[in-house]
C-alpha positions in Angstrom: 115.9 73.6 -89.0 113.1 73.8 -86.5 114.6 71.0 -84.5 118.0 72.8 -84.4 116.3 76.0 -83.2 114.4 74.1 -80.6 117.5 72.5 -79.0 118.8 75.6 -77.2 115.3 76.3 -75.8 115.0 72.7 -74.5 118.5 72.9 -73.0 117.7 76.2 -71.3 114.4 74.8 -70.0 116.2 71.8 -68.6 118.8 74.1 -67.0 116.1 76.2 -65.4 114.4 73.1 -64.0 117.7 72.0 -62.6 118.4 75.4 -61.0 115.0 75.5 -59.4 115.4 71.9 -58.1 118.7 73.0 -56.5 116.9 75.9 -54.7 114.1 73.6 -53.7 116.6 71.2 -52.2 118.3 74.0 -50.3 114.9 75.0 -48.7 114.2 71.3 -48.0 117.5 71.0 -46.2 116.9 74.2 -44.2 113.4 73.2 -43.1 114.7 69.7 -42.2 117.3 70.9 -39.7 116.9 69.6 -36.2 117.0 72.8 -34.1 115.2 71.4 -31.1 118.3 71.3 -28.9 120.2 74.1 -30.6 122.3 76.4 -28.4 121.0 79.9 -28.7 123.1 83.1 -28.7 121.8 86.6 -29.3 123.9 89.5 -30.5 123.2 93.1 -31.2 125.0 94.8 -34.0 125.7 98.3 -35.3 125.4 98.1 -39.1 127.0 100.5 -41.6 125.2 100.5 -44.9 128.2 102.3 -46.5 131.4 100.9 -44.9 132.2 97.8 -47.1 135.4 97.1 -45.1 133.6 97.0 -41.8 129.9 96.4 -42.4 129.5 95.5 -38.7 130.9 98.5 -36.8 130.1 97.0 -33.4 128.8 93.6 -32.2 127.9 92.8 -28.6 126.4 89.7 -27.0 123.2 89.7 -24.9 122.8 87.5 -21.9 119.2 86.3 -22.1 117.1 84.2 -19.7 116.6 80.7 -21.0 112.8 81.0 -21.3 113.2 84.1 -23.5 115.9 82.6 -25.6 113.2 80.2 -26.8 111.2 83.3 -28.0 114.2 84.4 -30.1 114.7 80.9 -31.4 111.0 80.8 -32.4 111.4 83.9 -34.5 114.0 82.0 -36.6 112.1 78.7 -36.7 108.8 80.3 -37.6 110.4 82.2 -40.4 111.8 79.0 -41.8 108.6 77.1 -41.5 106.5 80.0 -42.8 108.2 80.1 -46.2 107.0 77.2 -48.4 108.6 78.3 -51.6 112.0 79.7 -52.9 113.3 81.4 -56.0 116.3 83.3 -57.1 116.5 87.0 -56.2 116.1 88.9 -59.5 115.8 92.5 -60.6 112.0 92.0 -60.8 110.6 89.6 -58.3 107.3 87.8 -57.8 105.1 88.3 -54.7 107.0 87.3 -51.6 104.1 85.7 -49.7 105.3 82.4 -48.2 108.5 82.7 -50.3 112.2 83.0 -49.6 114.4 84.7 -52.2 117.9 83.3 -52.5 121.4 84.8 -53.0 124.8 83.4 -52.3 126.5 84.6 -49.1 129.5 85.6 -51.2 127.3 88.4 -52.7 127.0 90.1 -49.3 129.3 91.1 -46.4 127.6 88.9 -43.8 130.6 86.7 -43.6 132.1 89.6 -41.5 129.5 88.9 -38.8 130.0 85.2 -39.0 133.8 85.5 -38.6 133.4 87.9 -35.6 131.1 85.4 -33.9 133.0 82.3 -34.6 136.6 83.6 -34.1 136.2 86.7 -31.9 135.7 87.2 -28.2 132.4 89.2 -28.3 131.8 91.3 -25.1 128.5 91.2 -23.3 126.2 94.3 -23.0 126.7 95.5 -19.4 124.5 98.6 -19.4 121.4 99.2 -21.4 122.7 102.6 -22.6 125.2 100.6 -24.6 122.4 99.7 -27.0 121.8 103.2 -28.1 122.6 103.5 -31.9 122.7 99.7 -32.4 120.4 98.9 -35.3 120.3 95.1 -35.7 120.1 91.8 -33.8 121.4 88.4 -34.8 120.1 85.1 -33.5 122.7 82.3 -33.7 121.5 78.7 -33.5 124.3 76.2 -33.1 123.5 72.5 -33.5 124.6 69.1 -34.9 127.7 67.0 -35.0 129.9 68.3 -36.4 128.8 71.6 -35.0 127.3 74.1 -37.4 125.5 77.4 -37.0 122.5 79.1 -38.6 122.1 82.9 -38.3 118.8 84.9 -38.3 119.1 88.6 -38.9 116.8 91.6 -38.2 117.6 95.2 -39.1 116.0 98.1 -37.1 115.6 101.1 -39.3 116.6 104.2 -37.3 118.4 102.2 -34.6 117.4 101.5 -31.0 116.8 104.3 -28.6 115.7 104.5 -24.9 112.9 106.8 -26.1 111.1 104.1 -28.1 108.1 103.0 -26.1 105.8 100.7 -28.0 105.6 96.9 -28.6 107.7 94.2 -27.0 110.9 95.2 -25.3 114.2 94.0 -23.9 114.2 94.3 -20.2 117.4 94.3 -18.1 118.2 93.1 -14.6 121.7 92.8 -12.9 122.1 89.4 -11.3 125.3 88.2 -9.7 127.2 91.1 -11.5 125.8 90.1 -14.9 123.3 91.9 -17.0 120.4 89.5 -17.7 118.0 90.1 -20.5 114.3 89.2 -20.7 111.3 90.3 -22.8 108.4 92.3 -21.3 106.1 95.2 -22.1 108.0 97.9 -20.2 109.1 100.9 -22.2 112.6 99.7 -23.2 114.2 98.6 -26.5 111.8 97.4 -29.1 112.1 94.0 -30.7 109.9 92.3 -33.3 109.2 88.7 -34.1 110.2 89.2 -37.7 113.4 88.0 -39.5 114.9 89.7 -42.6 117.0 86.8 -43.7 118.4 83.5 -42.6 122.1 82.6 -43.4 123.1 78.9 -43.4 126.4 77.7 -44.9 126.9 79.5 -48.3 123.3 80.6 -48.7 121.1 83.6 -47.8 117.3 82.9 -47.5 115.7 86.4 -47.7 112.4 86.8 -46.0 112.2 90.6 -46.4 113.8 91.9 -49.6 113.6 95.6 -48.7 115.2 95.2 -45.3 117.9 92.9 -46.7 118.8 95.3 -49.5 119.0 98.3 -47.1 121.0 96.5 -44.4 123.5 94.9 -46.7 123.6 97.8 -49.2 123.1 95.0 -51.6 122.9 96.7 -55.0 125.9 99.0 -54.5 128.0 96.3 -52.7 127.4 93.9 -55.5 128.8 96.4 -58.0 131.8 96.8 -55.8 132.3 93.1 -55.5 132.2 92.8 -59.3 135.1 95.2 -59.6 137.0 93.5 -56.8 136.6 90.1 -58.3 137.5 91.1 -61.9 140.6 92.9 -60.5 141.7 89.7 -58.7 141.0 87.4 -61.6 142.9 89.5 -64.1 145.8 89.9 -61.7 146.1 86.1 -61.3 147.9 83.5 -63.3 144.5 82.1 -64.4 143.5 84.8 -66.9 144.9 87.1 -69.5 145.3 90.5 -67.8 143.7 92.4 -70.6 140.4 90.6 -70.1 139.2 93.2 -67.5 137.3 95.4 -69.9 135.6 92.5 -71.7 134.5 90.9 -68.4 133.2 94.3 -67.1 131.3 94.9 -70.3 129.8 91.5 -70.7 128.7 91.1 -67.1 127.3 94.7 -67.0 124.5 95.0 -64.4 123.4 91.4 -64.7 123.0 90.6 -61.0 122.9 86.9 -61.5 126.3 87.0 -63.2 127.6 89.4 -60.6 126.7 87.0 -57.8 128.4 84.2 -59.7 131.5 86.3 -60.1 131.5 87.1 -56.4 131.3 83.4 -55.7 134.2 82.7 -58.0 136.2 85.2 -56.1 135.3 83.8 -52.7 135.9 80.1 -53.7 139.3 81.0 -55.1 139.9 78.1 -57.4 141.4 80.5 -59.9 144.4 81.0 -57.5 145.3 77.2 -57.5 147.6 76.5 -60.4 147.2 72.7 -60.0 143.4 73.0 -60.2 143.7 75.3 -63.3 145.9 72.7 -65.1 143.2 70.1 -64.4 140.5 72.4 -65.7 142.4 72.9 -69.0 143.1 69.1 -69.4 139.4 68.3 -68.9 138.2 71.1 -71.2 140.6 70.0 -73.9 139.4 66.4 -73.6 135.8 67.4 -73.7 136.3 69.2 -77.0 133.0 71.1 -77.0 133.3 73.4 -74.1 133.2 77.2 -74.8 136.2 78.0 -72.6 139.4 78.8 -74.5 143.1 79.2 -73.5 146.0 81.0 -75.0 149.3 79.2 -75.9 150.6 79.8 -72.3 147.5 78.1 -70.7 145.8 81.3 -69.6 142.1 81.6 -69.9 140.8 83.9 -72.7 137.6 85.9 -72.3 135.2 86.4 -75.2 132.7 89.2 -75.6 129.8 86.8 -75.3 127.5 86.4 -72.4 127.0 82.6 -72.9 130.8 82.2 -72.9 131.2 84.2 -69.7 128.3 82.3 -68.0 130.0 79.0 -68.7 133.4 80.4 -67.6 132.0 81.5 -64.2 130.3 78.1 -63.7 133.6 76.3 -64.4 135.6 78.6 -62.1 133.2 77.7 -59.3 133.7 73.9 -60.1 130.0 73.5 -60.8 130.0 71.5 -64.0 128.9 67.9 -63.2 128.1 64.7 -65.0 125.3 62.4 -63.9 126.3 59.0 -62.8 123.7 56.9 -64.6 123.5 58.4 -68.1 126.5 60.7 -68.2 124.6 63.9 -69.0 126.6 67.1 -68.3 124.9 69.9 -66.3 125.9 73.2 -64.8 124.6 73.6 -61.2 123.9 76.9 -59.5 123.7 75.4 -56.0 126.5 74.0 -53.9 127.6 70.5 -54.6 127.6 67.8 -51.9 130.3 65.2 -52.1 129.2 61.7 -51.6 131.2 59.0 -49.8 131.6 56.1 -52.3 132.6 52.7 -51.1 134.7 50.5 -53.3 
């Protein structure tokens, strides 16, 4: 009996170790990026902490002298280098000294900014008065082949104003009909060498929890994303439509499960009927998975947190089997496909 009782504890301990190893690997990858020759672009943004449809109400680009671009770049690289540890963002967190906290990008609205920058034609700031009421700046470092970008974000509580006069500032000079930006100590718009969070691929590396939570309206937005995701799931062909109340109750205010749910919604595997058929086939063959289907092939939802946790993992396509010994694991982090030669 004691051995049977110890098995779930051992399994959970192994899962916790795997989850932490996944986070450690994310940090290792981030700190191993070659940003020496990265192209540097600087944007200012007007953040709404309430408007979920348009979190970034305005975004403009700053033309910055090359020598000062390196200062902005150093804010990002020093933030990355200065955080030696990483853990999941929880309701109650440990001390943040030298530590990133991690959430999935899907749990925030930062993808709106990423989409604006990568697909939009962002106008330059042409007059310093345009910066009034902007309350954030974003440093984009573009590098590598194929090309990819890292974003570093800083929120300014209370927004910029020409009346702020202490610290380092953005200075402006018109050259050849362009507004050129540099950093000096004149009374202008204040900047700081601090970063609130780094976004790279599907991950947010949080360096300042309070700033992150305010700027992204994190707690309220996560609740809204929960509702949006459950509505989409229960309206799809993947799931029995009456599962909404059960999912809502079981997930409750569990932020880890809410983030996993947001990731399910963003990845969208549940909208692919071919993928869902493969999921049912593999689950039936396994024989010991918790996931259940009705006689039409739709996923059933049980009033059980362990059941829902497995379901969200499967719907993110994050159940894997090790190559050497065939052990099955659920992975919180993003999976990396390997090229296998025959």
